[in-house]
N, C-alpha and C positions, 0 to 999 in steps of 0.2 A: 575330674572326667572320670576317671580310675573307680573312685570311689562311689559315683554316680551309675557307671556300669554295672557296676558289683552290686548295687542295691536292686537293679532292673534284672538282674539276673535271680537273686537270692529270693524276691518276693513277686516271681512268676506266677505263682498259682492264685495268689490273693490280687493280682491284676488281672488276670483270667474271669476270675469268680465275678471280680466287681463289673467289668465290662458285660459279663453275661446278664447280670442283674439290671444293671443300669440302660441295658439296650432291652431287655424285655419291659421294663417300666416306661420308656420313652414313647418305645415301639407302640405299647397299646394307645399311649396321647393320640398317634396319629388318626385313628377314627375321628377324631372330633375336628379335623384340619381341615377349613373351608376357604373357598376360594372368592377373593373380591375383586372383579376386575372393572370395578366403578373409576376410572379418573378422577370425578368430580368428587369422591370421598378423599382422596389423595392429594386435592388441594390443601394448600396450606391455611391453617387460621389465622396466622398472622398478616397475612397479604390482603391489603382492603378489597381488590376486586375480587378475589377469590372467595374471602368471607362473605362479602355481599352478595357472590352470585351463590353460595349454597344456602344462604338466608333466605332470598330470593325464590330458591327454589323449591325451598322447604313451606314457606308459606303458601306460594300460588301454586303449588303443584308440578311446576316445571323439570324438578329431577323424577319425577316419577311419571311423566308426559311419554306415551307412545304411540305410533302413528303404523296403521295399514295403509299402503299404496296399491289402491286398485289400479291397474293400469288396461286400456283397450285402445280401438280406433277410435270410439266415439262414446263419451260418458252417456249423453244425452238421449239413451235408450231405454223403453219401458223393461227389458230385461236386466239390463245393466242397474238401474235403479233397483230392482227387486234385489239382485244381488249384493247392493250398498247394503237396503235394508236388512238381509238376510246376516250380513257380517255386522251391523249395528245392534241387532237383537241378541245375536250369539254373544258379542261383548257384553252387551247389559246384563246377560245371564249367568256370568262368568264370577264365580266367587272372587271376591278383592278388588274388583275395578269400582272405582267412585264415580267418574262419570263416563260418560260418549258423547261425541259430536261427529254428524257427518253432514254430508248432502242431505240426506232423508231426515235428519233429527239436528237441525239448526237453526238458531232463534230468526225470526224476521218480523220487520217493522213495515206495518202496510197503513194507508190511510184510505177510506172511503168517505162517501156522503154522510154515513151515521157514525163517523167518529174515527179513533186510533184501534187498531188490532195488532196486537205483539204475540205472535204465534210460531209455527214453523214454517220453514222455507217450500217444504213438501208434505203433504199430508199421508203419512204413511199406510193409511187406510185407503186412500184413494189416489194411488201414482200416476203421472202422466201416463196418458197410454194413447194419445193422439198427436199427429205430425203438429197441429197446432197448439196444443199444451207441452208439448217437448220444445219446441221452438220458443213458446213463451217464457217457461222456465230457465233455457237457457240466455234469452236477453237480460232476465232479471240477474241471473249469478254474474254477467259479465259486465252489470250496471253498477256494482255493489264492491269497492273494495273488501269488504268481510268475507265475500265469497271467492271473488277473481284472483287467483294465485295465491289463495290461503287455504281453501278448500276443494276447488278445483282449479288445473293447471289452465293458462291463459289458451293452451292451443286444443281444451277439451278431451284429452287424451287419458287424463290421470283426475284422481280424485283421491283424498285423505278421509280415513276415518280415525280419530283422534281421541285417545282414551288416557284417562289417568287412574293411576292405581291408589289404594287405599294405603295411609301411613302403616297399620299395622300388619297389611300384607307381605307375603314372601315374595319378594319381586323375580326371584327365580322360577318359581313354582306357577305363579300366575302368568308369565310371559309363554312356558313351554305351554302352559293349556290354551292359551290364547293360537297359539301358533297350531297347536295340535287340531283345534276344534274349526279354525278357519281352513284349514289343508282337507278337512273331513268333508266340508262341503262340495269337495271335486267343482269349483267355479269355473268357467273357462277362461275366464279373466287372469293375467299375471298379478301375482298379489309380493309383494315386498313389506318387509317388515325393519323398521326405522324408531331411533328415540331410544332415550337413556335405559328403559327398561330392557327392553330387545336388543340393545348393543351391548349391554352388562351380561346378558344371560349368554348370548352367541359367543361372546369372548370367552365367559369362562368354561361354554363346551370345548372351545377349539384347545385353552389352556389343558383342560382333563384328557383330552384327545391326543395331544402334546406329551405329557407326562405318562400316561400309558403306554404310548406308539415309541418314543425315543428313546427313554432310559432303559428299556431292554437292549435296544440295538446299541446303544453305545457301551453296554456292558459287555455283548457281545464282541464287540469291533474291539474293544481293548484287551479283552480276552484274548483273541486269537493275536494280537500283536506282544501280547507278554508273554504267549507262548511261543510264538518264534523266536523270541529274543532271550528268553531264560529256558526256553525246552524241558521244564519242568511244571508239576501239578502245582508246587510249592510259591512258584515263580506268577502263576495267574490266582490262584485262589487267594493270597494272602493280601496282593494289593487290593484287590476288588472286592474283599471282606471287610478292609479297613474302609473304602469308600463307602460301602453301604452302610457300614455300625454309624461314620460320620454322619451321612446324611440323616441315618434315622434318629440321632440326638439332636440334630439341628433342627429336624421338622418337628420333634416331641416337645421340644424348648419352646419353639414358636407357638404351639398349641398352649404350653402351660403359662406362658406369657400373656396370651390373648391375642396373639397377633395371626393375621391373616395371609395366606399367598397371594400375590397379585402377578399381574402381567409382569412384572419386573422379576420378583423372585421365583417364579418360577424356574429360572435358568439356575437356581441355587444347587439341586439336584446333579445337573450337569457338571457345574462348575464343579463340587465338591467330588464327582466321581472321577475328575482330571486330575483335580489337587492332591487328593486323599490316596491315589494311585502312584504318583509322582514321587510322594516321599518315601513311600514303600518302594519303590523302585529303587532309590539310592540307599537303601539300609539294605536290601538284599543283595545288591550290586556289592556292596563292599562286604558283606558277609561269605557271599561267594568267593570274594578275592581272597580270603584269609582259609578256605575249606582245606587245605593242606594240612593244618595242624589240626585237633581235637576240635569237636563241635563247642564246648563250653570257652574255648580260647579264642576260635574264631568270632563267636558273637561278642566275646569282652572287647578284642582288639577293634573290630567294626564299631563297634559302640563307642569307642573311648576316641576313636575319630569322627566320626559323622555326627556324634550328638549336636557340637557345634554349628556345621554347617546347615541340618535338617532345621535346627531351631533358629536358626538367623534367616535360612530360606522363609520360615513359617511366618517369623517375625514381619520382614518385610512383604512379604504376601497381606498380612494380616491390615499394615499400615496403608497398601493401597487400597484397599476396600472399605477400610476405617474414613480413610479421604472423602468419601461420598457422602459424609455427614453432614460435613462441612460445604455452604454452597448449595448443595442441593433444592429445587425449588419442591420437588413433589415429595412428599413423605415415604412413597412406595421407593423411591431412591435412597431414602436414608435408613428406611428397613432393611433391605437389600445388602446396604452397605454392615449395617450391624451384625447378620445373621451371616452373612458369607465368610467376615471377620471370624465369628464365634464358630462356624462350621470348620474353618483351617487351623484355628487351635484345637481344635477336636482330633481331625487328621494328624497333626503334629504329635500330640501325645500318643494316640495309638500306633503310629508309626513307630516311635522309639520306646514303647514300654509294650503294647499289646503285641507286636510283630514278633520281637525279639523273645517274647515270653513264651510266644506258641510254638515257636524254633526250638526253643531251647528245652519245652517239655515234651517234645514229637522225639528228639534224637539229639544225644549229645556224641553219638560216636564220630570218630575220625571218617570223613569220606574218603573211599577208595579210587584210585585213577581219577584222582583230581584234576591233573594236568591235562591228560586226555580229554577229559570233557568239556577245559576250559579251552584247549586250543579248536575243538569240534565247534564249540559255541562260538568262540570270538573270530574264526576264520573268517569268515563271507564279510561280516562286520568291517573286521581290522582289514582285508585285503582290498577289497573296494571302497574303501572310505575315509577310516580311522589314519592309516599309513600312508594313502596317496595324500591326505591333509596335512599329516605331518611333515613330511618332505616337503610341500608345498611352502608350509611356514617359515621352513628354516632357509628354503632357496629365494624365495621372493615375498618376504616382509612388505617392501615399499610397495609392490603390484598391488597387494592385496588392500592397503592403506589406500590408494590411488582411487583403487575401484569401489572402495566404500564412499569415498570422498564424492566423485562422479553422482553413486545413487542419490547422498546426501542434497546436492544440489540439483538433480532432477528433482527430486520429491518434494523439495521446498517451492517450486513452481507449482506442483499440484494442489499444496496447502492453501493458496489463496482462491483456489475453484470449490471449496466444500462450502455447500449450501446447508444452511439450518432449516427443519421441520418441525411441526407440531401438528401437523395434520393427522387427524384420526384415519382417515380413509388410507395411508400408507401402511397402515397395519394388515391390510388385507390384499389378496392377490387379486389381479385385475378382474380374474372372472368369476370372484367371490361374490355371492348375492347380495352380503352388506354393503360393498363397493357398489354394486349396482343401484341399490336403493340411494344411497347418498349422489348419487350422480345425479338420480331421476328427482330428487330433491333441490340439487343446484341448478338443474338445467328448466325444471318445470315449477318450482317452488321457492325459489329464490334462497336456497341451501338449507341448511338444519342447525346452522350456527345461531343460537338465539341472542339477542339482546334485550336487558331489561333496562328500562330506565326508572327508579323510584321516586317518587314522591311522596313524601313524609307531611300531611296536613288534612286537614278538612275535605274530602273526597266531595261533599255538596257545596263546599263555595264556588261561587261564581269564578272568582280570581284563578283558583286553584287548576277548575276545568280547563278554563281559555287558555292559562298556561301550558298544559297538555297539548292541546289543539297544536298552539304555538309550535311548542318542541316536535311535535310529530310532523309538521310542514317543515322544519328547521331541517329534521331527520332525513325526511325524503327527496332534499336536495343533494344527498350523497348519492353518486351512482351504483354505491355498492349495498343500500338500503332499499328494501320491498316491505310492503304490507304492513306497514303500523296499524296498532290498534289498541285501544285503550277505551275505557269506561265513559270518557268524555264523546268518542265518537257516538255512542249508542244514545246519550243524551242529546247530542246535535241533531243527529238520523230522526229521534222521536220528535224533537222540535220543528225539525224540517217538513215531516208529515204532516205535523201539525198546522202547518202554514206559516210558521214563523221563520222559515230560513234555516238554511244548515249553518247554526250556530250555537253557542252557549247563553242561554237565556243571562239575563241582567239580575235576575231577583231569585234570590234563595229557594222563595217559598214557591217560586215556577218549578224549579229544579227539582225540589222533595216530592213534587206533585210528578216530575217525569220519570221519576226514580222509584217511585211507588209502583210503576207501570212495568219495571224491570225486576221488584223484588221477588227471588225464589227462583229465577232462571238460572238454567244449568252453567251458563255461560260467566255470570258474577264471579265466583270465587277466583276464576283465571284473572281477575282486573283488579278486584277490589278485598282488602280484609273485611271481616266480621264487622269490626268496630268502624269502619269507614275513616279510618286515620290514617290508611298508605292504599296509594292504587301505583299501578305500574302501566307504563307502553310495553307494548309486545312487540318484536319485531326481528328481522333476521338480516342476518350478513351475508352476501354473496362470495365476494373474493376470497380466496385461500392466501392470497399473497399476504404476507409478513407488513410489507411498506404500505398497503393499502388499509390494514388494520391500524398500522400507527397512526398514518394520517387521519384517519376518521377520529379515533381516540383523541387528537388535538383539535380536532373540528369541534367534537361535541362539548369536550372539557373547558375550550372557551366561551362556548352558548352557556354551559351550567354554571361559570365561573359569576357570570355576568347576570344570570338570571335565579339563581338560589338565594332565598331569604329564610328568616326565623319562621315566618308563618308557614314556608312550603320549602323544604329543605330538598333538592334535588340530588342524586347519586347516579350513576350510569354504570353497567357493568356487562358482562355475557361472556361469551368464547371468544370473542375477537379481541378484548381486554385480557384476558388470561392467556390468551394465546400469544401478546404481545411480551406479556410478563415472564411466560414461560421460556419463549424465543431470547429473551434476555439471558434468563437463568442458565438456557444450554451453554454458552459462551462462556458466564461467570462461572457456572459448576464444572465444566472441561477445563479450565486455566486453574481455577483454585485447586480444585481436587488432585489434578496431575503435579501442581506445584507442591502442594504440599506434600504428598508421596515420595517426591523426586527430593526435596529437601532433607525429610528425615530419614530416608534411606539412604542417602550419604553421608549423614551424621553418623545413623545407626551401623551402617556398614564400618566405615571408619574407627567409630570406636571399639568394636569387638575386633577388627583386625589392627587396632592402634596405629592407624596409618589414616589420616583425610584423604591423602591422595589415592591409595587403595580403594577407601570408599566412592572415590570420582572414577577412578577404573573399572569399577565393577558396575558404574550406573552408566558409561557411556553407551555401551553396546544396545542396552534397552531402549536409551534414550533414540539413539539413532534408529533402531526399529520402530518406535512410535513416530517418527519424522516421517520414515517410509509409508508406515501405515497410513498417516493423514494424506501424503502424497497418492495413495493407491484410492483413498475416499475421493479426492478431489478429482481425480484423471475417471475414475470409473462412475461418477455421478451419484456418489453414496452421501444421502446427507447424513448429517449429524441430528438424531433425535432422541427421544426418552430411553431407548433400547441403544445406539451406538455410541451415547455420550458415556458410556460405560465402560468401554473396550481399551481405552490408552491407560486408564487407571489399573483395569482386570489383568492387561498385558505386562503391564511395570509390576505387579506385585508377585506374577505368574512368573516372567520372564526372568526378572534379576535373580531368581533361584540358580539359572544356569549359570551367569557370572560368578555366582557367591562359590559356587561347587567347583569351578575353575581356579578360581583365586586361591582358595583354601587348600587346595591339592598342589597347585604350583609352589605355594609359599611351604608347604608340607616336604614335598623332593625336593625342592632347590635347597630349602636348609639342611636337608639330611646328605644330597650329594655333591653340592656347590657346583653342579654342572647344569648352565641354563638350556642348553640341547636336551637333556636328560631329563631334567624337570618338567621343559617342555611335551615331551614325548610320550610320560608318564602320564602326564596330566591329560592328552588325549586320548590314549589308550584305556585309560583306568574311569576318569570321570566323563571323558568325551563317550565312552559307551553309554555310559546309564543317560546322559544329556539325550543322546539319539533315541535310544527307546523312549523317554520318556518325553520327546516330542512326536515321535508317531502316536503314544497311546493320547497323549494329551490333545492333540490336533483330530486327530480320528473322532475322540470322545466329542469336542465341539463342531466338527462337520455334520454329526447326526441333527446338528441343528436346522442345517440346509433342508429337512424334510418337514419344519414345522410349518404348521399353516399360517402363520403371521409372518411378515416378511420383514420388519426389524428384526426379528430374533433371526433370520435366515443369516441377514447382513452380521450381527452379532457373531453367529458361530464361526461363519467365513474369516470374519477379521480379526477375531481371536488365533483362528488358527495359523494365519499369517503371520499373524505377530509373535507367534511360539516358533514358526520359522525362522521368522529374521531375527528376534531374539538368541535364538539357538547357535544360529549362524556367525551372530555378532558374537557370543560368548565364545566359539570354538575358530574364529579366524581375526578378527578384530583385536580382541581383547589380549589373546596371545601374541599378536603383531605389539601393540602397546605393551605388553610386559618385556618382549624380547628388545625393543628398542630401550627402554627404559633401565633395565637391568644392564645390557651391555656398555651403555654410558657409566654405571657405576662400577662395572668389573674393570673397565680401559681406566678411571679415576685410581682404582685401589691398585 
């Protein structure tokens, strides 16, 4: 450590210049950073349900399908139909739109004395304008499953304008254009926007807004905490500068390697701001402790001691983040783990090399009146917190241990109350328009969670089409399924209009004749491929309950297993199936990442401390803090989702730092003095001070997320802040008590 400290000091200007150049290079890359809020693209390719979901969405346009909901008191009015037509025409003339379907532009199959006519439900050039015509349209709509509950709500108060976006189009720019054009019409009805393109665009806007609003606030809040703690410009500027550079390096590296920012990774700047300032705080705190010597000597002594604790703290934090790579279902969580780990590594390097280099370059003079300044700095913190805490530890260690035991028992009860959720609705506040749109889709159109049943076979085969009809009837027996649609329905409908009954003809030639009538219709690409070798049943799932999704999955899988064959292979997927797998992965990911992190942290700390028991001691406070955290989640009704599943491992990675610094300083002091009480006192007064400052700054940084527009990120910020408070209290009370009790026994034996 002596040699390394000397090298850091010797090559300080090389370090400063290298940091400036690298920051300029990586900072320039950030201009190309893109935000991708599409959860579908984050689904893993190695999961059959997810892979099939993405494949079907790509082939049949499901992933690029959006909807405008028009809501009013009665859809069946001439002026309302005119407005629907206006929206339809507006979408049709928007660049990047592939197809549009609405009440005024949807297929209708009619028969009369002269034969069969396949046209539009409504003549856009001659809209119904009399009560009789409007009533006739209403009866026609509610008599056909193709319309009722699919294009018009069953209560007649809402209708959908459905559109698909071209493959090569920029989804976000098209979605923004749609919203702007629709709003510019100033229609009296309420308009809502839903579907993958609109959702992805809206979440991206929220993420961008969060980054612009919250990061500056977090910087300001942490700056205030640092100034109150260190009472110096250096104590404010260096930790924040370190964090800013680490954030720049991390985001620049993401761009270089072709990664995009997701709804999970947009937390990275806030996390690195908290972590980056934390390591610098410990370095500065130790340098300040030796300020009575000359500047060079103070830096040298501080580095000799602080390198190992900071490096060890960073390494354990990195392990906490790396654990997300194992067992995470969504690729965005794995990416989050990779780049938060990388960013933590950057903050460690900058704290140990760049911060001392800056300090040593600014001034190497002995600081005057250090004792007086120290006393002034420490008086409030020492008198009101650290000294009373030290006295409490000496006098009542068993009471402290009992209190923690009671908290643990109470928290264990809360753990069993935790619920899991993968519902995207929970990402938005209750008054958010996207959530309102989702509620309308659930209440009036059977939900927005698509179900796809894929048939691989000859789509003009009577046997295949009959099997599709049979499958639809079987699906509709489920209380959670509404509005099944397929090309088989269209063939059966044409056959019915021709007087042959609502069924699939037995002869292939007859099917080909009926098929000819459908060729070229805009609706066909939604149901079959151009080669006619694959087709799908489209449906929607109503219930958000995971148990209902599991029941339906088992229900359908049993049917498919009995009816799938070489001539017609059947597969089913959709958001309910993806949700079931994602739900399982939440628990698996939580237990897996946490177990991996705890195991490696214990081993790593034990190796560095040359004692496995010390590794266990260091980990106990943060494990207790995590148990209490889960208890709070259970009692408060905070669900485990794709954002809150990150909390425990992040808390472990960051919170373990406090225990490491406590044990490191305790060992250092106890070795020198041989006095247990003195070692505890020194640990609380020196390391405890840095920990308290760190907790306020880190918690403040994360609490800024309470102002996020996305609800899970609000909970993420709150829970991390609570875990930091819990882990710091554990490190400053529970851990010293354990050290006191263990070392007292050793002293008695000796």
